[in-house]
Each structure stands twice: as structure tokens, then as C-alpha cells.
Biopython code that builds the backbone (N, CA, C, O; Angstrom):
import numpy as np
from Bio.PDB.StructureBuilder import StructureBuilder

atoms = [
    (1, "MET", "N", (-20.621, 120.624, 107.545)),
    (1, "MET", "CA", (-19.728, 120.910, 106.163)),
    (1, "MET", "C", (-19.282, 121.761, 105.668)),
    (1, "MET", "O", (-20.087, 122.458, 105.051)),
    (2, "THR", "N", (-18.127, 122.107, 105.643)),
    (2, "THR", "CA", (-17.605, 123.348, 104.975)),
    (2, "THR", "C", (-17.355, 123.081, 103.628)),
    (2, "THR", "O", (-16.879, 122.001, 103.280)),
    (3, "ALA", "N", (-17.731, 124.275, 102.567)),
    (3, "ALA", "CA", (-17.894, 124.508, 101.240)),
    (3, "ALA", "C", (-16.542, 124.622, 100.348)),
    (3, "ALA", "O", (-16.036, 125.736, 100.215)),
    (4, "TYR", "N", (-15.768, 123.146, 99.547)),
    (4, "TYR", "CA", (-14.141, 123.934, 99.638)),
    (4, "TYR", "C", (-14.250, 123.599, 97.722)),
    (4, "TYR", "O", (-15.049, 123.156, 96.898)),
    (5, "THR", "N", (-13.003, 124.106, 97.793)),
    (5, "THR", "CA", (-12.699, 123.934, 95.479)),
    (5, "THR", "C", (-11.242, 122.866, 96.167)),
    (5, "THR", "O", (-10.438, 122.997, 97.090)),
    (6, "ALA", "N", (-11.453, 122.060, 95.345)),
    (6, "ALA", "CA", (-10.353, 121.324, 95.387)),
    (6, "ALA", "C", (-9.877, 121.403, 93.303)),
    (6, "ALA", "O", (-10.420, 121.117, 92.236)),
    (7, "THR", "N", (-8.535, 121.991, 93.809)),
    (7, "THR", "CA", (-8.238, 122.221, 92.706)),
    (7, "THR", "C", (-6.531, 121.041, 92.268)),
    (7, "THR", "O", (-5.414, 120.979, 92.782)),
    (8, "VAL", "N", (-7.212, 120.304, 91.079)),
    (8, "VAL", "CA", (-6.067, 119.038, 91.027)),
    (8, "VAL", "C", (-5.450, 119.149, 88.935)),
    (8, "VAL", "O", (-5.996, 119.009, 87.841)),
    (9, "THR", "N", (-4.317, 119.414, 89.363)),
    (9, "THR", "CA", (-3.306, 119.321, 88.269)),
    (9, "THR", "C", (-2.621, 118.225, 87.839)),
    (9, "THR", "O", (-1.585, 117.783, 88.335)),
    (10, "VAL", "N", (-3.365, 117.697, 86.683)),
    (10, "VAL", "CA", (-2.346, 116.428, 86.799)),
    (10, "VAL", "C", (-1.517, 117.131, 84.921)),
    (10, "VAL", "O", (-1.891, 117.867, 84.007)),
    (11, "ARG", "N", (-0.218, 116.257, 85.279)),
    (11, "ARG", "CA", (0.591, 116.760, 84.089)),
    (11, "ARG", "C", (1.126, 115.354, 83.714)),
    (11, "ARG", "O", (1.036, 114.546, 84.638)),
    (12, "LEU", "N", (1.492, 115.034, 82.930)),
    (12, "LEU", "CA", (2.168, 113.376, 82.471)),
    (12, "LEU", "C", (3.851, 113.649, 83.504)),
    (12, "LEU", "O", (4.238, 114.775, 83.817)),
    (13, "LYS", "N", (4.604, 112.351, 83.866)),
    (13, "LYS", "CA", (5.377, 112.559, 84.114)),
    (13, "LYS", "C", (6.824, 112.349, 83.645)),
    (13, "LYS", "O", (7.220, 111.412, 82.951)),
    (14, "ARG", "N", (7.563, 113.382, 84.139)),
    (14, "ARG", "CA", (8.577, 113.639, 83.194)),
    (14, "ARG", "C", (9.279, 112.617, 82.259)),
    (14, "ARG", "O", (9.260, 111.583, 82.926)),
    (15, "GLY", "N", (9.829, 112.367, 81.192)),
    (15, "GLY", "CA", (10.248, 111.272, 80.593)),
    (15, "GLY", "C", (8.784, 110.641, 79.314)),
    (15, "GLY", "O", (8.768, 110.136, 78.192)),
    (16, "VAL", "N", (7.992, 110.968, 80.105)),
    (16, "VAL", "CA", (6.899, 110.531, 79.314)),
    (16, "VAL", "C", (6.541, 111.330, 78.041)),
    (16, "VAL", "O", (6.590, 112.539, 78.270)),
    (17, "LEU", "N", (6.141, 110.981, 76.567)),
    (17, "LEU", "CA", (6.218, 111.972, 75.453)),
    (17, "LEU", "C", (4.858, 113.147, 75.783)),
    (17, "LEU", "O", (3.767, 112.799, 76.236)),
    (18, "ASP", "N", (5.067, 113.924, 75.592)),
    (18, "ASP", "CA", (4.168, 114.971, 75.381)),
    (18, "ASP", "C", (4.108, 116.151, 74.249)),
    (18, "ASP", "O", (4.346, 117.358, 74.301)),
    (19, "PRO", "N", (3.729, 115.360, 73.311)),
    (19, "PRO", "CA", (3.456, 116.207, 71.741)),
    (19, "PRO", "C", (2.644, 117.678, 71.604)),
    (19, "PRO", "O", (2.584, 118.608, 70.799)),
    (20, "GLU", "N", (2.037, 117.284, 72.949)),
    (20, "GLU", "CA", (1.128, 118.797, 72.951)),
    (20, "GLU", "C", (2.530, 120.089, 73.574)),
    (20, "GLU", "O", (3.067, 121.103, 73.129)),
    (21, "ALA", "N", (2.575, 119.579, 74.320)),
    (21, "ALA", "CA", (4.262, 120.349, 74.998)),
    (21, "ALA", "C", (4.708, 120.799, 74.126)),
    (21, "ALA", "O", (4.588, 121.980, 73.801)),
    (22, "GLU", "N", (5.636, 119.526, 73.259)),
    (22, "GLU", "CA", (6.517, 119.826, 72.244)),
    (22, "GLU", "C", (6.049, 120.820, 70.695)),
    (22, "GLU", "O", (6.753, 121.353, 69.838)),
    (23, "THR", "N", (4.977, 120.758, 70.825)),
    (23, "THR", "CA", (4.224, 121.299, 69.675)),
    (23, "THR", "C", (4.781, 122.766, 69.902)),
    (23, "THR", "O", (5.499, 123.452, 69.174)),
    (24, "THR", "N", (4.109, 123.083, 71.397)),
    (24, "THR", "CA", (3.588, 124.337, 71.729)),
    (24, "THR", "C", (5.060, 125.240, 71.463)),
    (24, "THR", "O", (5.227, 126.250, 70.779)),
    (25, "LYS", "N", (6.323, 124.222, 72.529)),
    (25, "LYS", "CA", (7.188, 125.082, 73.089)),
    (25, "LYS", "C", (8.005, 125.379, 71.416)),
    (25, "LYS", "O", (8.192, 126.545, 71.067)),
    (26, "GLY", "N", (8.482, 124.078, 70.394)),
    (26, "GLY", "CA", (8.726, 124.649, 69.009)),
    (26, "GLY", "C", (8.029, 126.045, 68.451)),
    (26, "GLY", "O", (8.702, 126.978, 68.013)),
    (27, "ALA", "N", (6.382, 126.053, 68.543)),
    (27, "ALA", "CA", (6.129, 127.445, 68.340)),
    (27, "ALA", "C", (6.713, 128.891, 69.049)),
    (27, "ALA", "O", (7.041, 129.957, 68.529)),
    (28, "LEU", "N", (6.693, 128.491, 70.304)),
    (28, "LEU", "CA", (7.197, 130.062, 71.089)),
    (28, "LEU", "C", (8.468, 130.002, 70.821)),
    (28, "LEU", "O", (9.034, 131.089, 70.931)),
    (29, "GLU", "N", (9.565, 128.533, 70.301)),
    (29, "GLU", "CA", (11.301, 129.343, 70.063)),
    (29, "GLU", "C", (11.030, 130.023, 68.770)),
    (29, "GLU", "O", (11.428, 131.188, 68.782)),
    (30, "ARG", "N", (10.369, 129.576, 67.447)),
    (30, "ARG", "CA", (10.023, 130.404, 66.477)),
    (30, "ARG", "C", (9.087, 131.847, 67.088)),
    (30, "ARG", "O", (8.485, 132.687, 66.419)),
    (31, "LEU", "N", (9.147, 131.806, 67.686)),
    (31, "LEU", "CA", (8.539, 133.609, 68.291)),
    (31, "LEU", "C", (9.506, 133.899, 68.837)),
    (31, "LEU", "O", (8.984, 134.654, 69.657)),
    (32, "GLY", "N", (10.709, 133.929, 69.115)),
    (32, "GLY", "CA", (11.507, 134.020, 69.439)),
    (32, "GLY", "C", (11.779, 133.504, 71.380)),
    (32, "GLY", "O", (12.869, 133.524, 71.952)),
    (33, "PHE", "N", (10.799, 133.206, 71.836)),
    (33, "PHE", "CA", (11.212, 133.160, 72.893)),
    (33, "PHE", "C", (11.991, 132.099, 73.239)),
    (33, "PHE", "O", (11.959, 131.173, 72.429)),
    (34, "GLU", "N", (12.890, 131.910, 74.488)),
    (34, "GLU", "CA", (14.221, 130.891, 75.040)),
    (34, "GLU", "C", (13.377, 130.338, 76.043)),
    (34, "GLU", "O", (12.796, 131.169, 76.741)),
    (35, "LEU", "N", (13.106, 128.782, 76.355)),
    (35, "LEU", "CA", (12.670, 128.184, 77.228)),
    (35, "LEU", "C", (13.731, 126.919, 77.054)),
    (35, "LEU", "O", (14.293, 126.527, 76.031)),
    (36, "GLU", "N", (13.801, 126.454, 78.321)),
    (36, "GLU", "CA", (14.694, 125.080, 78.712)),
    (36, "GLU", "C", (13.479, 123.681, 78.175)),
    (36, "GLU", "O", (13.568, 122.865, 77.257)),
    (37, "ASP", "N", (12.553, 123.875, 79.078)),
    (37, "ASP", "CA", (11.459, 122.824, 78.917)),
    (37, "ASP", "C", (10.149, 123.542, 79.215)),
    (37, "ASP", "O", (10.002, 124.603, 79.821)),
    (38, "LEU", "N", (9.193, 122.725, 78.649)),
    (38, "LEU", "CA", (7.797, 123.013, 78.732)),
    (38, "LEU", "C", (6.398, 121.979, 78.659)),
    (38, "LEU", "O", (5.977, 121.365, 77.679)),
    (39, "ARG", "N", (5.916, 122.017, 79.881)),
    (39, "ARG", "CA", (4.947, 120.693, 80.178)),
    (39, "ARG", "C", (3.617, 121.377, 79.768)),
    (39, "ARG", "O", (3.321, 122.561, 79.931)),
    (40, "SER", "N", (3.002, 120.559, 79.297)),
    (40, "SER", "CA", (1.261, 120.581, 79.233)),
    (40, "SER", "C", (0.970, 119.901, 80.638)),
    (40, "SER", "O", (1.641, 119.090, 81.276)),
    (41, "ALA", "N", (-0.388, 120.566, 80.938)),
    (41, "ALA", "CA", (-1.050, 119.957, 82.406)),
    (41, "ALA", "C", (-2.911, 120.220, 81.364)),
    (41, "ALA", "O", (-3.321, 120.786, 80.351)),
    (42, "ASP", "N", (-3.416, 119.411, 82.443)),
    (42, "ASP", "CA", (-5.129, 119.624, 82.583)),
    (42, "ASP", "C", (-5.361, 120.149, 84.362)),
    (42, "ASP", "O", (-4.770, 119.987, 85.429)),
    (43, "ARG", "N", (-5.967, 120.491, 84.115)),
    (43, "ARG", "CA", (-6.312, 121.337, 85.332)),
    (43, "ARG", "C", (-8.076, 121.290, 86.046)),
    (43, "ARG", "O", (-8.947, 122.050, 85.622)),
    (44, "PHE", "N", (-8.257, 120.554, 86.845)),
    (44, "PHE", "CA", (-9.682, 120.116, 87.157)),
    (44, "PHE", "C", (-10.116, 121.426, 88.647)),
    (44, "PHE", "O", (-9.508, 121.822, 89.642)),
    (45, "GLU", "N", (-11.266, 121.659, 88.121)),
    (45, "GLU", "CA", (-11.505, 122.419, 89.766)),
    (45, "GLU", "C", (-12.902, 121.864, 90.135)),
    (45, "GLU", "O", (-13.878, 121.754, 89.393)),
    (46, "ILE", "N", (-12.813, 121.615, 91.132)),
    (46, "ILE", "CA", (-14.123, 120.797, 92.009)),
    (46, "ILE", "C", (-14.759, 121.018, 93.420)),
    (46, "ILE", "O", (-14.558, 120.331, 94.422)),
    (47, "ASP", "N", (-15.475, 121.988, 93.314)),
    (47, "ASP", "CA", (-16.315, 122.251, 94.070)),
    (47, "ASP", "C", (-17.544, 121.021, 95.293)),
    (47, "ASP", "O", (-18.649, 120.645, 94.901)),
    (48, "LEU", "N", (-17.024, 120.682, 96.529)),
    (48, "LEU", "CA", (-17.292, 119.973, 96.952)),
    (48, "LEU", "C", (-17.736, 120.353, 98.576)),
    (48, "LEU", "O", (-17.414, 121.428, 99.081)),
    (49, "GLU", "N", (-18.321, 119.576, 99.120)),
    (49, "GLU", "CA", (-18.031, 119.951, 100.797)),
    (49, "GLU", "C", (-17.640, 118.610, 101.735)),
    (49, "GLU", "O", (-18.257, 117.551, 101.616)),
    (50, "ALA", "N", (-16.651, 118.778, 102.581)),
    (50, "ALA", "CA", (-16.103, 118.455, 103.759)),
    (50, "ALA", "C", (-16.179, 119.053, 104.917)),
    (50, "ALA", "O", (-16.538, 120.220, 105.075)),
    (51, "ASP", "N", (-15.709, 117.965, 106.140)),
    (51, "ASP", "CA", (-15.749, 118.277, 107.082)),
    (51, "ASP", "C", (-14.212, 118.873, 107.205)),
    (51, "ASP", "O", (-14.039, 119.648, 108.146)),
    (52, "SER", "N", (-13.595, 118.722, 106.744)),
    (52, "SER", "CA", (-11.965, 119.692, 106.602)),
    (52, "SER", "C", (-11.422, 119.795, 105.767)),
    (52, "SER", "O", (-11.664, 118.962, 104.893)),
    (53, "ALA", "N", (-10.540, 120.661, 105.519)),
    (53, "ALA", "CA", (-9.498, 121.272, 104.054)),
    (53, "ALA", "C", (-9.041, 119.120, 103.901)),
    (53, "ALA", "O", (-9.150, 118.374, 102.927)),
    (54, "ASP", "N", (-8.612, 118.866, 105.171)),
    (54, "ASP", "CA", (-7.704, 117.271, 104.576)),
    (54, "ASP", "C", (-8.835, 116.314, 103.825)),
    (54, "ASP", "O", (-8.619, 115.665, 102.801)),
    (55, "GLY", "N", (-10.385, 116.380, 104.731)),
    (55, "GLY", "CA", (-11.142, 115.819, 103.952)),
    (55, "GLY", "C", (-11.884, 115.488, 102.807)),
    (55, "GLY", "O", (-12.549, 114.534, 102.403)),
    (56, "ALA", "N", (-11.312, 117.348, 102.167)),
    (56, "ALA", "CA", (-11.966, 117.824, 100.993)),
    (56, "ALA", "C", (-10.267, 117.165, 99.814)),
    (56, "ALA", "O", (-10.125, 116.726, 98.673)),
    (57, "ARG", "N", (-9.400, 117.461, 100.931)),
    (57, "ARG", "CA", (-7.968, 116.787, 99.493)),
    (57, "ARG", "C", (-8.167, 115.617, 99.507)),
    (57, "ARG", "O", (-8.362, 115.178, 98.373)),
    (58, "ASP", "N", (-8.228, 114.605, 100.587)),
    (58, "ASP", "CA", (-8.397, 112.958, 100.360)),
    (58, "ASP", "C", (-9.729, 112.763, 99.138)),
    (58, "ASP", "O", (-9.610, 112.075, 98.125)),
    (59, "ARG", "N", (-10.510, 113.250, 99.377)),
    (59, "ARG", "CA", (-11.608, 112.968, 98.201)),
    (59, "ARG", "C", (-11.168, 113.656, 97.037)),
    (59, "ARG", "O", (-11.605, 113.156, 96.000)),
    (60, "ALA", "N", (-10.404, 114.694, 96.885)),
    (60, "ALA", "CA", (-10.121, 115.088, 95.510)),
    (60, "ALA", "C", (-8.760, 114.303, 95.238)),
    (60, "ALA", "O", (-8.312, 114.471, 94.104)),
    (61, "GLY", "N", (-7.967, 113.407, 96.154)),
    (61, "GLY", "CA", (-6.738, 112.417, 95.352)),
    (61, "GLY", "C", (-7.707, 111.798, 95.003)),
    (61, "GLY", "O", (-7.887, 111.779, 93.786)),
    (62, "GLU", "N", (-8.931, 110.889, 96.060)),
    (62, "GLU", "CA", (-9.749, 109.198, 95.351)),
    (62, "GLU", "C", (-10.091, 109.936, 94.005)),
    (62, "GLU", "O", (-9.906, 109.031, 93.190)),
    (63, "MET", "N", (-10.474, 111.026, 93.299)),
    (63, "MET", "CA", (-11.265, 111.169, 92.171)),
    (63, "MET", "C", (-10.224, 110.838, 91.170)),
    (63, "MET", "O", (-10.406, 110.204, 90.130)),
    (64, "ALA", "N", (-8.647, 111.548, 91.786)),
    (64, "ALA", "CA", (-7.486, 111.560, 90.497)),
    (64, "ALA", "C", (-7.753, 110.106, 90.287)),
    (64, "ALA", "O", (-8.372, 109.390, 89.500)),
    (65, "GLU", "N", (-6.750, 109.960, 91.716)),
    (65, "GLU", "CA", (-6.482, 108.452, 91.569)),
    (65, "GLU", "C", (-6.908, 107.342, 90.200)),
    (65, "GLU", "O", (-6.320, 106.663, 89.358)),
    (66, "ARG", "N", (-8.378, 107.688, 90.635)),
    (66, "ARG", "CA", (-9.841, 106.550, 89.917)),
    (66, "ARG", "C", (-10.261, 107.055, 88.932)),
    (66, "ARG", "O", (-11.300, 106.573, 88.482)),
    (67, "LEU", "N", (-9.651, 108.180, 88.232)),
    (67, "LEU", "CA", (-10.204, 109.044, 87.081)),
    (67, "LEU", "C", (-9.553, 109.539, 86.555)),
    (67, "LEU", "O", (-9.012, 109.365, 85.463)),
    (68, "LEU", "N", (-9.503, 110.525, 87.574)),
    (68, "LEU", "CA", (-8.732, 112.544, 86.402)),
    (68, "LEU", "C", (-6.719, 111.584, 86.352)),
    (68, "LEU", "O", (-5.817, 112.364, 86.048)),
    (69, "ALA", "N", (-6.508, 110.852, 86.493)),
    (69, "ALA", "CA", (-5.005, 110.765, 86.238)),
    (69, "ALA", "C", (-5.095, 109.706, 86.227)),
    (69, "ALA", "O", (-5.921, 109.079, 86.890)),
    (70, "ASN", "N", (-3.922, 109.019, 85.154)),
    (70, "ASN", "CA", (-3.435, 107.530, 84.495)),
    (70, "ASN", "C", (-1.784, 107.414, 85.529)),
    (70, "ASN", "O", (-0.722, 107.724, 84.991)),
    (71, "PRO", "N", (-1.850, 106.795, 87.444)),
    (71, "PRO", "CA", (-0.489, 106.925, 88.285)),
    (71, "PRO", "C", (0.732, 106.253, 87.355)),
    (71, "PRO", "O", (1.910, 106.345, 87.698)),
    (72, "THR", "N", (0.358, 105.649, 86.286)),
    (72, "THR", "CA", (1.432, 105.092, 85.442)),
    (72, "THR", "C", (2.271, 106.049, 84.969)),
    (72, "THR", "O", (3.491, 106.207, 85.022)),
    (73, "ILE", "N", (0.930, 106.947, 84.267)),
    (73, "ILE", "CA", (1.951, 107.820, 83.356)),
    (73, "ILE", "C", (1.553, 109.512, 84.505)),
    (73, "ILE", "O", (2.449, 110.356, 84.503)),
    (74, "HIS", "N", (1.010, 109.642, 84.862)),
    (74, "HIS", "CA", (0.611, 110.710, 85.340)),
    (74, "HIS", "C", (0.848, 111.279, 86.760)),
    (74, "HIS", "O", (0.329, 110.706, 87.719)),
    (75, "ASP", "N", (1.637, 112.421, 86.941)),
    (75, "ASP", "CA", (1.774, 112.955, 88.264)),
    (75, "ASP", "C", (0.848, 113.844, 88.619)),
    (75, "ASP", "O", (0.444, 114.553, 87.697)),
    (76, "TYR", "N", (0.402, 114.018, 89.638)),
    (76, "TYR", "CA", (-0.767, 115.060, 90.260)),
    (76, "TYR", "C", (-0.718, 115.919, 91.072)),
    (76, "TYR", "O", (0.298, 115.628, 91.703)),
    (77, "ASP", "N", (-1.198, 116.956, 91.580)),
    (77, "ASP", "CA", (-1.232, 117.878, 92.716)),
    (77, "ASP", "C", (-2.479, 118.537, 93.242)),
    (77, "ASP", "O", (-3.349, 119.100, 92.577)),
    (78, "VAL", "N", (-2.420, 118.372, 94.557)),
    (78, "VAL", "CA", (-4.203, 119.063, 94.854)),
    (78, "VAL", "C", (-4.212, 120.085, 95.825)),
    (78, "VAL", "O", (-3.710, 119.841, 96.922)),
    (79, "GLU", "N", (-4.704, 121.194, 95.592)),
    (79, "GLU", "CA", (-4.806, 122.296, 96.145)),
    (79, "GLU", "C", (-6.392, 122.366, 96.382)),
    (79, "GLU", "O", (-7.257, 122.230, 95.517)),
    (80, "VAL", "N", (-6.588, 122.622, 97.833)),
    (80, "VAL", "CA", (-7.524, 122.889, 98.393)),
    (80, "VAL", "C", (-8.111, 124.290, 99.121)),
    (80, "VAL", "O", (-7.501, 124.608, 100.142)),
    (81, "ASP", "N", (-9.154, 125.110, 98.740)),
    (81, "ASP", "CA", (-9.240, 126.229, 99.495)),
    (81, "ASP", "C", (-10.760, 126.460, 99.726)),
    (81, "ASP", "O", (-11.543, 126.109, 98.844)),
    (82, "GLU", "N", (-11.272, 127.105, 101.014)),
    (82, "GLU", "CA", (-12.314, 127.630, 101.463)),
    (82, "GLU", "C", (-12.969, 128.308, 100.645)),
    (82, "GLU", "O", (-12.514, 129.357, 100.191)),
    (83, "ARG", "N", (-14.066, 127.867, 100.335)),
    (83, "ARG", "CA", (-15.447, 128.531, 99.272)),
    (83, "ARG", "C", (-15.538, 129.873, 100.315)),
    (83, "ARG", "O", (-16.362, 130.763, 100.106)),
]
sb = StructureBuilder()
sb.init_structure("model")
sb.init_model(0)
sb.init_chain("A")
sb.init_seg("    ")
for serial, (resi, resn, name, xyz) in enumerate(atoms, 1):
    if name == "N":
        sb.init_residue(resn, " ", resi, " ")
    sb.init_atom(name, np.array(xyz, "f"), 0.0, 1.0, " ", f" {name:<3s}", serial, name[0])
structure = sb.get_structure()
């Protein structure tokens, strides 16, 4: 078994209301920053052991599907690095 860190980034799908991002976008614009869009995201770092990077990615993906993300309103990405 090898030690991995899986990073799962969960964000709302485009078109789903994101009040946190809208509030932050407005504040940035009031500070003089110009931007087209802003989206918020949650990031989870999971330390685990697996036989391979693909195995770690699959396990982290299952965690995202079952708990970390709601597939109806969220998209998520999984990145895996060996520790």
C-alpha cells in the first residue's frame, strides 16, 4: 500500500445560485477589481492508503459521490498526489 493525498474540490454547477460568490464578487468590484464571474468552492484533503493512484482516486471519488458533493447541484474534481 502507498500513502496518497486526494484533494476533492466541490463547487456548485453553473447556473446554480451561489450567494457566497455573489457577495464576494460585489465586494471585490467595490474595491476596484474587474472580474467577469466568481464561484466559491470547498476543498477537502484526504490522506489515505491505496494500491495505486487510480485506486486512491476511485475511493476519493466514491467519497465525493456519497457525501462530499450532491451530484444534483455540485461538480467535483479529484486530484491525487503520492505522499
